[in-house]
PyMOL CGO cylinders between C-alpha atoms (Angstrom):
from pymol import cmd
from pymol.cgo import CYLINDER

trace = [
    CYLINDER, 108.35, 96.83, 124.09, 106.24, 98.97, 121.72, 0.3, 1, 1, 1, 1, 1, 1,
    CYLINDER, 106.24, 98.97, 121.72, 107.21, 97.64, 118.31, 0.3, 1, 1, 1, 1, 1, 1,
    CYLINDER, 107.21, 97.64, 118.31, 105.20, 100.33, 116.50, 0.3, 1, 1, 1, 1, 1, 1,
    CYLINDER, 105.20, 100.33, 116.50, 107.16, 103.13, 118.20, 0.3, 1, 1, 1, 1, 1, 1,
    CYLINDER, 107.16, 103.13, 118.20, 110.49, 101.40, 117.59, 0.3, 1, 1, 1, 1, 1, 1,
    CYLINDER, 110.49, 101.40, 117.59, 109.69, 100.79, 113.93, 0.3, 1, 1, 1, 1, 1, 1,
    CYLINDER, 109.69, 100.79, 113.93, 108.41, 104.30, 113.31, 0.3, 1, 1, 1, 1, 1, 1,
    CYLINDER, 108.41, 104.30, 113.31, 111.66, 105.83, 114.54, 0.3, 1, 1, 1, 1, 1, 1,
    CYLINDER, 111.66, 105.83, 114.54, 113.53, 103.83, 111.89, 0.3, 1, 1, 1, 1, 1, 1,
    CYLINDER, 113.53, 103.83, 111.89, 111.62, 105.63, 109.12, 0.3, 1, 1, 1, 1, 1, 1,
    CYLINDER, 111.62, 105.63, 109.12, 113.01, 109.08, 109.91, 0.3, 1, 1, 1, 1, 1, 1,
    CYLINDER, 113.01, 109.08, 109.91, 113.98, 110.62, 106.58, 0.3, 1, 1, 1, 1, 1, 1,
    CYLINDER, 113.98, 110.62, 106.58, 112.42, 107.82, 104.51, 0.3, 1, 1, 1, 1, 1, 1,
    CYLINDER, 112.42, 107.82, 104.51, 111.31, 108.64, 100.97, 0.3, 1, 1, 1, 1, 1, 1,
    CYLINDER, 111.31, 108.64, 100.97, 107.60, 109.30, 100.52, 0.3, 1, 1, 1, 1, 1, 1,
    CYLINDER, 107.60, 109.30, 100.52, 107.02, 106.28, 98.29, 0.3, 1, 1, 1, 1, 1, 1,
    CYLINDER, 107.02, 106.28, 98.29, 108.19, 103.88, 101.01, 0.3, 1, 1, 1, 1, 1, 1,
    CYLINDER, 108.19, 103.88, 101.01, 107.53, 105.86, 104.18, 0.3, 1, 1, 1, 1, 1, 1,
    CYLINDER, 107.53, 105.86, 104.18, 105.76, 105.12, 107.46, 0.3, 1, 1, 1, 1, 1, 1,
    CYLINDER, 105.76, 105.12, 107.46, 102.36, 105.71, 105.82, 0.3, 1, 1, 1, 1, 1, 1,
    CYLINDER, 102.36, 105.71, 105.82, 103.03, 102.78, 103.47, 0.3, 1, 1, 1, 1, 1, 1,
    CYLINDER, 103.03, 102.78, 103.47, 103.91, 100.61, 106.47, 0.3, 1, 1, 1, 1, 1, 1,
    CYLINDER, 103.91, 100.61, 106.47, 100.67, 101.53, 108.25, 0.3, 1, 1, 1, 1, 1, 1,
    CYLINDER, 100.67, 101.53, 108.25, 98.62, 100.67, 105.17, 0.3, 1, 1, 1, 1, 1, 1,
    CYLINDER, 98.62, 100.67, 105.17, 100.39, 97.30, 104.86, 0.3, 1, 1, 1, 1, 1, 1,
    CYLINDER, 100.39, 97.30, 104.86, 99.67, 96.61, 108.53, 0.3, 1, 1, 1, 1, 1, 1,
    CYLINDER, 99.67, 96.61, 108.53, 95.96, 97.33, 107.98, 0.3, 1, 1, 1, 1, 1, 1,
    CYLINDER, 95.96, 97.33, 107.98, 95.89, 95.01, 104.97, 0.3, 1, 1, 1, 1, 1, 1,
    CYLINDER, 95.89, 95.01, 104.97, 97.62, 92.30, 107.03, 0.3, 1, 1, 1, 1, 1, 1,
    CYLINDER, 97.62, 92.30, 107.03, 94.90, 92.62, 109.67, 0.3, 1, 1, 1, 1, 1, 1,
    CYLINDER, 94.90, 92.62, 109.67, 92.20, 92.30, 107.02, 0.3, 1, 1, 1, 1, 1, 1,
    CYLINDER, 92.20, 92.30, 107.02, 93.76, 89.31, 105.22, 0.3, 1, 1, 1, 1, 1, 1,
    CYLINDER, 93.76, 89.31, 105.22, 94.90, 87.57, 108.42, 0.3, 1, 1, 1, 1, 1, 1,
    CYLINDER, 94.90, 87.57, 108.42, 91.36, 87.59, 109.80, 0.3, 1, 1, 1, 1, 1, 1,
    CYLINDER, 91.36, 87.59, 109.80, 90.02, 85.86, 106.69, 0.3, 1, 1, 1, 1, 1, 1,
    CYLINDER, 90.02, 85.86, 106.69, 92.96, 83.48, 106.21, 0.3, 1, 1, 1, 1, 1, 1,
    CYLINDER, 92.96, 83.48, 106.21, 93.30, 82.68, 109.97, 0.3, 1, 1, 1, 1, 1, 1,
    CYLINDER, 93.30, 82.68, 109.97, 96.93, 83.76, 110.17, 0.3, 1, 1, 1, 1, 1, 1,
    CYLINDER, 96.93, 83.76, 110.17, 98.91, 84.58, 113.33, 0.3, 1, 1, 1, 1, 1, 1,
    CYLINDER, 98.91, 84.58, 113.33, 98.46, 88.33, 113.81, 0.3, 1, 1, 1, 1, 1, 1,
    CYLINDER, 98.46, 88.33, 113.81, 101.07, 88.41, 116.57, 0.3, 1, 1, 1, 1, 1, 1,
    CYLINDER, 101.07, 88.41, 116.57, 103.66, 87.52, 113.95, 0.3, 1, 1, 1, 1, 1, 1,
    CYLINDER, 103.66, 87.52, 113.95, 102.20, 89.85, 111.34, 0.3, 1, 1, 1, 1, 1, 1,
    CYLINDER, 102.20, 89.85, 111.34, 101.92, 92.78, 113.76, 0.3, 1, 1, 1, 1, 1, 1,
    CYLINDER, 101.92, 92.78, 113.76, 105.70, 92.75, 114.13, 0.3, 1, 1, 1, 1, 1, 1,
    CYLINDER, 105.70, 92.75, 114.13, 106.59, 91.72, 110.57, 0.3, 1, 1, 1, 1, 1, 1,
    CYLINDER, 106.59, 91.72, 110.57, 104.37, 94.38, 108.98, 0.3, 1, 1, 1, 1, 1, 1,
    CYLINDER, 104.37, 94.38, 108.98, 105.83, 97.21, 111.05, 0.3, 1, 1, 1, 1, 1, 1,
    CYLINDER, 105.83, 97.21, 111.05, 109.41, 96.09, 110.36, 0.3, 1, 1, 1, 1, 1, 1,
    CYLINDER, 109.41, 96.09, 110.36, 109.17, 94.83, 106.79, 0.3, 1, 1, 1, 1, 1, 1,
    CYLINDER, 109.17, 94.83, 106.79, 110.57, 97.95, 105.09, 0.3, 1, 1, 1, 1, 1, 1,
    CYLINDER, 110.57, 97.95, 105.09, 113.13, 99.18, 107.64, 0.3, 1, 1, 1, 1, 1, 1,
    CYLINDER, 113.13, 99.18, 107.64, 115.92, 98.34, 105.17, 0.3, 1, 1, 1, 1, 1, 1,
    CYLINDER, 115.92, 98.34, 105.17, 114.38, 100.26, 102.28, 0.3, 1, 1, 1, 1, 1, 1,
    CYLINDER, 114.38, 100.26, 102.28, 116.42, 103.44, 102.74, 0.3, 1, 1, 1, 1, 1, 1,
    CYLINDER, 116.42, 103.44, 102.74, 119.61, 101.41, 102.36, 0.3, 1, 1, 1, 1, 1, 1,
    CYLINDER, 119.61, 101.41, 102.36, 118.35, 99.90, 99.08, 0.3, 1, 1, 1, 1, 1, 1,
    CYLINDER, 118.35, 99.90, 99.08, 117.43, 103.32, 97.69, 0.3, 1, 1, 1, 1, 1, 1,
    CYLINDER, 117.43, 103.32, 97.69, 120.79, 104.78, 98.73, 0.3, 1, 1, 1, 1, 1, 1,
    CYLINDER, 120.79, 104.78, 98.73, 122.53, 101.94, 96.87, 0.3, 1, 1, 1, 1, 1, 1,
    CYLINDER, 122.53, 101.94, 96.87, 120.24, 102.43, 93.83, 0.3, 1, 1, 1, 1, 1, 1,
    CYLINDER, 120.24, 102.43, 93.83, 119.02, 98.88, 94.11, 0.3, 1, 1, 1, 1, 1, 1,
    CYLINDER, 119.02, 98.88, 94.11, 122.33, 97.14, 94.77, 0.3, 1, 1, 1, 1, 1, 1,
    CYLINDER, 122.33, 97.14, 94.77, 121.25, 96.18, 98.30, 0.3, 1, 1, 1, 1, 1, 1,
    CYLINDER, 121.25, 96.18, 98.30, 118.11, 94.04, 98.80, 0.3, 1, 1, 1, 1, 1, 1,
    CYLINDER, 118.11, 94.04, 98.80, 116.01, 95.81, 101.42, 0.3, 1, 1, 1, 1, 1, 1,
    CYLINDER, 116.01, 95.81, 101.42, 114.23, 92.60, 102.44, 0.3, 1, 1, 1, 1, 1, 1,
    CYLINDER, 114.23, 92.60, 102.44, 117.44, 90.77, 103.34, 0.3, 1, 1, 1, 1, 1, 1,
    CYLINDER, 117.44, 90.77, 103.34, 119.05, 93.86, 104.87, 0.3, 1, 1, 1, 1, 1, 1,
    CYLINDER, 119.05, 93.86, 104.87, 115.86, 94.67, 106.78, 0.3, 1, 1, 1, 1, 1, 1,
    CYLINDER, 115.86, 94.67, 106.78, 115.68, 91.16, 108.24, 0.3, 1, 1, 1, 1, 1, 1,
    CYLINDER, 115.68, 91.16, 108.24, 119.22, 91.59, 109.58, 0.3, 1, 1, 1, 1, 1, 1,
    CYLINDER, 119.22, 91.59, 109.58, 118.27, 94.94, 111.11, 0.3, 1, 1, 1, 1, 1, 1,
    CYLINDER, 118.27, 94.94, 111.11, 115.15, 93.40, 112.64, 0.3, 1, 1, 1, 1, 1, 1,
    CYLINDER, 115.15, 93.40, 112.64, 116.87, 90.40, 114.24, 0.3, 1, 1, 1, 1, 1, 1,
    CYLINDER, 116.87, 90.40, 114.24, 118.08, 92.09, 117.47, 0.3, 1, 1, 1, 1, 1, 1,
    CYLINDER, 118.08, 92.09, 117.47, 114.72, 93.85, 117.83, 0.3, 1, 1, 1, 1, 1, 1,
    CYLINDER, 114.72, 93.85, 117.83, 112.71, 90.67, 117.36, 0.3, 1, 1, 1, 1, 1, 1,
    CYLINDER, 112.71, 90.67, 117.36, 114.95, 88.73, 119.73, 0.3, 1, 1, 1, 1, 1, 1,
    CYLINDER, 114.95, 88.73, 119.73, 113.79, 90.95, 122.63, 0.3, 1, 1, 1, 1, 1, 1,
    CYLINDER, 113.79, 90.95, 122.63, 110.08, 90.47, 121.95, 0.3, 1, 1, 1, 1, 1, 1,
    CYLINDER, 110.08, 90.47, 121.95, 107.84, 88.18, 124.04, 0.3, 1, 1, 1, 1, 1, 1,
    CYLINDER, 107.84, 88.18, 124.04, 107.28, 85.73, 121.18, 0.3, 1, 1, 1, 1, 1, 1,
    CYLINDER, 107.28, 85.73, 121.18, 108.03, 82.03, 120.87, 0.3, 1, 1, 1, 1, 1, 1,
    CYLINDER, 108.03, 82.03, 120.87, 111.19, 81.02, 119.00, 0.3, 1, 1, 1, 1, 1, 1,
    CYLINDER, 111.19, 81.02, 119.00, 109.00, 79.78, 116.16, 0.3, 1, 1, 1, 1, 1, 1,
    CYLINDER, 109.00, 79.78, 116.16, 107.17, 83.09, 115.94, 0.3, 1, 1, 1, 1, 1, 1,
    CYLINDER, 107.17, 83.09, 115.94, 110.48, 84.99, 115.90, 0.3, 1, 1, 1, 1, 1, 1,
    CYLINDER, 110.48, 84.99, 115.90, 111.77, 82.84, 113.04, 0.3, 1, 1, 1, 1, 1, 1,
    CYLINDER, 111.77, 82.84, 113.04, 108.49, 83.41, 111.22, 0.3, 1, 1, 1, 1, 1, 1,
    CYLINDER, 108.49, 83.41, 111.22, 108.74, 87.20, 111.63, 0.3, 1, 1, 1, 1, 1, 1,
    CYLINDER, 108.74, 87.20, 111.63, 112.25, 87.28, 110.16, 0.3, 1, 1, 1, 1, 1, 1,
    CYLINDER, 112.25, 87.28, 110.16, 111.31, 84.89, 107.35, 0.3, 1, 1, 1, 1, 1, 1,
    CYLINDER, 111.31, 84.89, 107.35, 108.27, 87.03, 106.52, 0.3, 1, 1, 1, 1, 1, 1,
    CYLINDER, 108.27, 87.03, 106.52, 110.41, 90.15, 106.28, 0.3, 1, 1, 1, 1, 1, 1,
    CYLINDER, 110.41, 90.15, 106.28, 113.11, 88.39, 104.25, 0.3, 1, 1, 1, 1, 1, 1,
    CYLINDER, 113.11, 88.39, 104.25, 110.64, 86.94, 101.75, 0.3, 1, 1, 1, 1, 1, 1,
    CYLINDER, 110.64, 86.94, 101.75, 108.23, 89.84, 101.20, 0.3, 1, 1, 1, 1, 1, 1,
    CYLINDER, 108.23, 89.84, 101.20, 109.98, 91.39, 98.19, 0.3, 1, 1, 1, 1, 1, 1,
    CYLINDER, 109.98, 91.39, 98.19, 108.44, 90.94, 94.72, 0.3, 1, 1, 1, 1, 1, 1,
    CYLINDER, 108.44, 90.94, 94.72, 111.88, 90.50, 93.13, 0.3, 1, 1, 1, 1, 1, 1,
    CYLINDER, 111.88, 90.50, 93.13, 113.35, 88.67, 96.10, 0.3, 1, 1, 1, 1, 1, 1,
    CYLINDER, 113.35, 88.67, 96.10, 115.12, 85.31, 96.04, 0.3, 1, 1, 1, 1, 1, 1,
    CYLINDER, 115.12, 85.31, 96.04, 113.34, 83.89, 99.10, 0.3, 1, 1, 1, 1, 1, 1,
    CYLINDER, 113.34, 83.89, 99.10, 109.82, 82.51, 98.60, 0.3, 1, 1, 1, 1, 1, 1,
    CYLINDER, 109.82, 82.51, 98.60, 107.22, 83.04, 101.37, 0.3, 1, 1, 1, 1, 1, 1,
    CYLINDER, 107.22, 83.04, 101.37, 106.84, 79.59, 102.96, 0.3, 1, 1, 1, 1, 1, 1,
    CYLINDER, 106.84, 79.59, 102.96, 104.54, 80.28, 105.92, 0.3, 1, 1, 1, 1, 1, 1,
    CYLINDER, 104.54, 80.28, 105.92, 100.97, 81.54, 105.91, 0.3, 1, 1, 1, 1, 1, 1,
    CYLINDER, 100.97, 81.54, 105.91, 102.07, 84.71, 107.67, 0.3, 1, 1, 1, 1, 1, 1,
    CYLINDER, 102.07, 84.71, 107.67, 104.82, 85.34, 105.09, 0.3, 1, 1, 1, 1, 1, 1,
    CYLINDER, 104.82, 85.34, 105.09, 102.26, 84.91, 102.31, 0.3, 1, 1, 1, 1, 1, 1,
    CYLINDER, 102.26, 84.91, 102.31, 99.88, 87.35, 103.99, 0.3, 1, 1, 1, 1, 1, 1,
    CYLINDER, 99.88, 87.35, 103.99, 102.63, 89.98, 104.36, 0.3, 1, 1, 1, 1, 1, 1,
    CYLINDER, 102.63, 89.98, 104.36, 103.71, 89.44, 100.75, 0.3, 1, 1, 1, 1, 1, 1,
    CYLINDER, 103.71, 89.44, 100.75, 100.15, 89.99, 99.53, 0.3, 1, 1, 1, 1, 1, 1,
    CYLINDER, 100.15, 89.99, 99.53, 99.54, 93.01, 101.76, 0.3, 1, 1, 1, 1, 1, 1,
    CYLINDER, 99.54, 93.01, 101.76, 102.73, 94.68, 100.58, 0.3, 1, 1, 1, 1, 1, 1,
    CYLINDER, 102.73, 94.68, 100.58, 101.93, 93.97, 96.93, 0.3, 1, 1, 1, 1, 1, 1,
    CYLINDER, 101.93, 93.97, 96.93, 98.37, 95.24, 97.25, 0.3, 1, 1, 1, 1, 1, 1,
    CYLINDER, 98.37, 95.24, 97.25, 99.76, 98.60, 98.35, 0.3, 1, 1, 1, 1, 1, 1,
    CYLINDER, 99.76, 98.60, 98.35, 101.80, 98.66, 95.13, 0.3, 1, 1, 1, 1, 1, 1,
    CYLINDER, 101.80, 98.66, 95.13, 98.78, 98.40, 92.80, 0.3, 1, 1, 1, 1, 1, 1,
    CYLINDER, 98.78, 98.40, 92.80, 95.44, 100.10, 92.27, 0.3, 1, 1, 1, 1, 1, 1,
    CYLINDER, 95.44, 100.10, 92.27, 95.03, 103.85, 92.85, 0.3, 1, 1, 1, 1, 1, 1,
    CYLINDER, 95.03, 103.85, 92.85, 97.52, 103.83, 95.73, 0.3, 1, 1, 1, 1, 1, 1,
    CYLINDER, 97.52, 103.83, 95.73, 100.04, 101.89, 93.66, 0.3, 1, 1, 1, 1, 1, 1,
    CYLINDER, 100.04, 101.89, 93.66, 99.85, 104.35, 90.78, 0.3, 1, 1, 1, 1, 1, 1,
    CYLINDER, 99.85, 104.35, 90.78, 100.29, 107.28, 93.15, 0.3, 1, 1, 1, 1, 1, 1,
    CYLINDER, 100.29, 107.28, 93.15, 103.31, 105.61, 94.76, 0.3, 1, 1, 1, 1, 1, 1,
    CYLINDER, 103.31, 105.61, 94.76, 104.85, 104.79, 91.37, 0.3, 1, 1, 1, 1, 1, 1,
    CYLINDER, 104.85, 104.79, 91.37, 104.80, 108.47, 90.43, 0.3, 1, 1, 1, 1, 1, 1,
    CYLINDER, 104.80, 108.47, 90.43, 106.05, 109.48, 93.87, 0.3, 1, 1, 1, 1, 1, 1,
    CYLINDER, 106.05, 109.48, 93.87, 109.05, 107.22, 93.37, 0.3, 1, 1, 1, 1, 1, 1,
    CYLINDER, 109.05, 107.22, 93.37, 109.60, 108.50, 89.83, 0.3, 1, 1, 1, 1, 1, 1,
    CYLINDER, 109.60, 108.50, 89.83, 109.65, 112.04, 91.20, 0.3, 1, 1, 1, 1, 1, 1,
    CYLINDER, 109.65, 112.04, 91.20, 112.08, 111.07, 93.95, 0.3, 1, 1, 1, 1, 1, 1,
    CYLINDER, 112.08, 111.07, 93.95, 114.65, 109.83, 91.43, 0.3, 1, 1, 1, 1, 1, 1,
    CYLINDER, 114.65, 109.83, 91.43, 114.03, 112.60, 88.90, 0.3, 1, 1, 1, 1, 1, 1,
    CYLINDER, 114.03, 112.60, 88.90, 112.33, 110.49, 86.24, 0.3, 1, 1, 1, 1, 1, 1,
    CYLINDER, 112.33, 110.49, 86.24, 110.27, 111.94, 83.40, 0.3, 1, 1, 1, 1, 1, 1,
    CYLINDER, 110.27, 111.94, 83.40, 106.50, 111.73, 83.25, 0.3, 1, 1, 1, 1, 1, 1,
    CYLINDER, 106.50, 111.73, 83.25, 106.77, 109.33, 80.31, 0.3, 1, 1, 1, 1, 1, 1,
    CYLINDER, 106.77, 109.33, 80.31, 109.54, 108.04, 78.00, 0.3, 1, 1, 1, 1, 1, 1,
    CYLINDER, 109.54, 108.04, 78.00, 107.72, 106.82, 74.88, 0.3, 1, 1, 1, 1, 1, 1,
    CYLINDER, 107.72, 106.82, 74.88, 110.86, 106.70, 72.72, 0.3, 1, 1, 1, 1, 1, 1,
    CYLINDER, 110.86, 106.70, 72.72, 112.65, 104.04, 74.73, 0.3, 1, 1, 1, 1, 1, 1,
    CYLINDER, 112.65, 104.04, 74.73, 111.55, 100.46, 75.28, 0.3, 1, 1, 1, 1, 1, 1,
    CYLINDER, 111.55, 100.46, 75.28, 111.22, 98.88, 78.70, 0.3, 1, 1, 1, 1, 1, 1,
    CYLINDER, 111.22, 98.88, 78.70, 114.08, 96.53, 77.82, 0.3, 1, 1, 1, 1, 1, 1,
    CYLINDER, 114.08, 96.53, 77.82, 116.39, 99.46, 77.08, 0.3, 1, 1, 1, 1, 1, 1,
    CYLINDER, 116.39, 99.46, 77.08, 115.42, 101.58, 80.09, 0.3, 1, 1, 1, 1, 1, 1,
    CYLINDER, 115.42, 101.58, 80.09, 117.17, 101.34, 83.45, 0.3, 1, 1, 1, 1, 1, 1,
    CYLINDER, 117.17, 101.34, 83.45, 115.86, 101.49, 86.99, 0.3, 1, 1, 1, 1, 1, 1,
    CYLINDER, 115.86, 101.49, 86.99, 116.77, 104.59, 89.02, 0.3, 1, 1, 1, 1, 1, 1,
    CYLINDER, 116.77, 104.59, 89.02, 117.19, 106.59, 85.79, 0.3, 1, 1, 1, 1, 1, 1,
    CYLINDER, 117.19, 106.59, 85.79, 115.25, 109.40, 84.13, 0.3, 1, 1, 1, 1, 1, 1,
    CYLINDER, 115.25, 109.40, 84.13, 113.40, 106.71, 82.17, 0.3, 1, 1, 1, 1, 1, 1,
    CYLINDER, 113.40, 106.71, 82.17, 112.24, 104.89, 85.32, 0.3, 1, 1, 1, 1, 1, 1,
    CYLINDER, 112.24, 104.89, 85.32, 108.75, 106.35, 84.95, 0.3, 1, 1, 1, 1, 1, 1,
    CYLINDER, 108.75, 106.35, 84.95, 105.45, 105.44, 86.53, 0.3, 1, 1, 1, 1, 1, 1,
    CYLINDER, 105.45, 105.44, 86.53, 104.36, 103.78, 83.30, 0.3, 1, 1, 1, 1, 1, 1,
    CYLINDER, 104.36, 103.78, 83.30, 107.61, 101.78, 83.15, 0.3, 1, 1, 1, 1, 1, 1,
    CYLINDER, 107.61, 101.78, 83.15, 106.93, 100.54, 86.67, 0.3, 1, 1, 1, 1, 1, 1,
    CYLINDER, 106.93, 100.54, 86.67, 103.49, 99.43, 85.54, 0.3, 1, 1, 1, 1, 1, 1,
    CYLINDER, 103.49, 99.43, 85.54, 104.95, 97.52, 82.58, 0.3, 1, 1, 1, 1, 1, 1,
    CYLINDER, 104.95, 97.52, 82.58, 107.86, 95.98, 84.47, 0.3, 1, 1, 1, 1, 1, 1,
    CYLINDER, 107.86, 95.98, 84.47, 106.16, 95.09, 87.74, 0.3, 1, 1, 1, 1, 1, 1,
    CYLINDER, 106.16, 95.09, 87.74, 102.69, 96.37, 88.59, 0.3, 1, 1, 1, 1, 1, 1,
    CYLINDER, 102.69, 96.37, 88.59, 100.85, 94.64, 85.73, 0.3, 1, 1, 1, 1, 1, 1,
    CYLINDER, 100.85, 94.64, 85.73, 102.20, 91.27, 86.92, 0.3, 1, 1, 1, 1, 1, 1,
    CYLINDER, 102.20, 91.27, 86.92, 101.38, 91.53, 90.60, 0.3, 1, 1, 1, 1, 1, 1,
    CYLINDER, 101.38, 91.53, 90.60, 97.81, 90.24, 90.46, 0.3, 1, 1, 1, 1, 1, 1,
    CYLINDER, 97.81, 90.24, 90.46, 99.14, 86.95, 89.05, 0.3, 1, 1, 1, 1, 1, 1,
    CYLINDER, 99.14, 86.95, 89.05, 101.60, 86.53, 91.92, 0.3, 1, 1, 1, 1, 1, 1,
    CYLINDER, 101.60, 86.53, 91.92, 99.20, 86.83, 94.86, 0.3, 1, 1, 1, 1, 1, 1,
    CYLINDER, 99.20, 86.83, 94.86, 99.39, 83.97, 97.35, 0.3, 1, 1, 1, 1, 1, 1,
    CYLINDER, 99.39, 83.97, 97.35, 96.18, 84.09, 99.41, 0.3, 1, 1, 1, 1, 1, 1,
    CYLINDER, 96.18, 84.09, 99.41, 92.56, 83.84, 98.30, 0.3, 1, 1, 1, 1, 1, 1,
    CYLINDER, 92.56, 83.84, 98.30, 91.66, 87.25, 99.75, 0.3, 1, 1, 1, 1, 1, 1,
    CYLINDER, 91.66, 87.25, 99.75, 94.78, 88.81, 98.28, 0.3, 1, 1, 1, 1, 1, 1,
    CYLINDER, 94.78, 88.81, 98.28, 93.84, 87.53, 94.84, 0.3, 1, 1, 1, 1, 1, 1,
    CYLINDER, 93.84, 87.53, 94.84, 90.30, 88.91, 95.20, 0.3, 1, 1, 1, 1, 1, 1,
    CYLINDER, 90.30, 88.91, 95.20, 91.48, 92.38, 96.18, 0.3, 1, 1, 1, 1, 1, 1,
    CYLINDER, 91.48, 92.38, 96.18, 94.23, 92.42, 93.57, 0.3, 1, 1, 1, 1, 1, 1,
    CYLINDER, 94.23, 92.42, 93.57, 91.85, 91.66, 90.70, 0.3, 1, 1, 1, 1, 1, 1,
    CYLINDER, 91.85, 91.66, 90.70, 89.87, 94.86, 91.23, 0.3, 1, 1, 1, 1, 1, 1,
    CYLINDER, 89.87, 94.86, 91.23, 93.00, 96.97, 91.73, 0.3, 1, 1, 1, 1, 1, 1,
    CYLINDER, 93.00, 96.97, 91.73, 94.53, 95.54, 88.55, 0.3, 1, 1, 1, 1, 1, 1,
    CYLINDER, 94.53, 95.54, 88.55, 91.48, 96.47, 86.48, 0.3, 1, 1, 1, 1, 1, 1,
    CYLINDER, 91.48, 96.47, 86.48, 91.70, 100.02, 87.77, 0.3, 1, 1, 1, 1, 1, 1,
    CYLINDER, 91.70, 100.02, 87.77, 95.35, 100.29, 86.70, 0.3, 1, 1, 1, 1, 1, 1,
    CYLINDER, 95.35, 100.29, 86.70, 94.61, 98.98, 83.22, 0.3, 1, 1, 1, 1, 1, 1,
    CYLINDER, 94.61, 98.98, 83.22, 91.90, 101.61, 82.79, 0.3, 1, 1, 1, 1, 1, 1,
    CYLINDER, 91.90, 101.61, 82.79, 94.13, 104.36, 84.16, 0.3, 1, 1, 1, 1, 1, 1,
    CYLINDER, 94.13, 104.36, 84.16, 97.16, 103.64, 82.00, 0.3, 1, 1, 1, 1, 1, 1,
    CYLINDER, 97.16, 103.64, 82.00, 94.99, 103.15, 78.92, 0.3, 1, 1, 1, 1, 1, 1,
    CYLINDER, 94.99, 103.15, 78.92, 93.60, 106.64, 79.48, 0.3, 1, 1, 1, 1, 1, 1,
    CYLINDER, 93.60, 106.64, 79.48, 97.07, 107.98, 80.33, 0.3, 1, 1, 1, 1, 1, 1,
    CYLINDER, 97.07, 107.98, 80.33, 98.53, 106.88, 76.99, 0.3, 1, 1, 1, 1, 1, 1,
    CYLINDER, 98.53, 106.88, 76.99, 95.62, 108.31, 75.02, 0.3, 1, 1, 1, 1, 1, 1,
    CYLINDER, 95.62, 108.31, 75.02, 95.92, 111.66, 76.78, 0.3, 1, 1, 1, 1, 1, 1,
    CYLINDER, 95.92, 111.66, 76.78, 99.71, 111.72, 76.39, 0.3, 1, 1, 1, 1, 1, 1,
    CYLINDER, 99.71, 111.72, 76.39, 99.32, 111.18, 72.64, 0.3, 1, 1, 1, 1, 1, 1,
    CYLINDER, 99.32, 111.18, 72.64, 96.64, 113.88, 72.45, 0.3, 1, 1, 1, 1, 1, 1,
    CYLINDER, 96.64, 113.88, 72.45, 94.04, 111.35, 71.30, 0.3, 1, 1, 1, 1, 1, 1,
    CYLINDER, 94.04, 111.35, 71.30, 91.57, 112.08, 74.09, 0.3, 1, 1, 1, 1, 1, 1,
]
cmd.load_cgo(trace, "trace")
């Protein structure tokens, strides 16, 4: 069974901010981190390709459905047919279920921690900024909403801007990384975001 082909078909019609390209980048980051951290790439090969298959359902529900939990349910019959041990199958599903930044399940295995870090790395740095504005465009958000505080703004609204995403989530990611290599990569990406959004605010205010 070609898990890459099966997974790719599930991304038909996916939004650009969480499309197949994102999945491929996460898979590459898993390969990089797994090599250094000595994680099971058989597990991560499957988990990385399937980790976001529930995302479209979350977006359609405007956040009411958790894509990590829903995606793990979708993945279960697929994973069951794979030539993996029962322990590896459980690990794949746990890794998918626990990869979300705002999720209730904590990554408990090395492979789950690697997937968590790989997915978060693709949410920060230059790629992360680009994806934040892609998502803002998808939901019809403004470029910036300086007259409303983060606490007053709502997700999936016109005030769910790229800068709001940085304040609410992206600026905190580097502190949540779970592997040594993930932390190293996140530090550089975080610095880039701080520089970018500092410049963004100055330009928006006409100060530079």
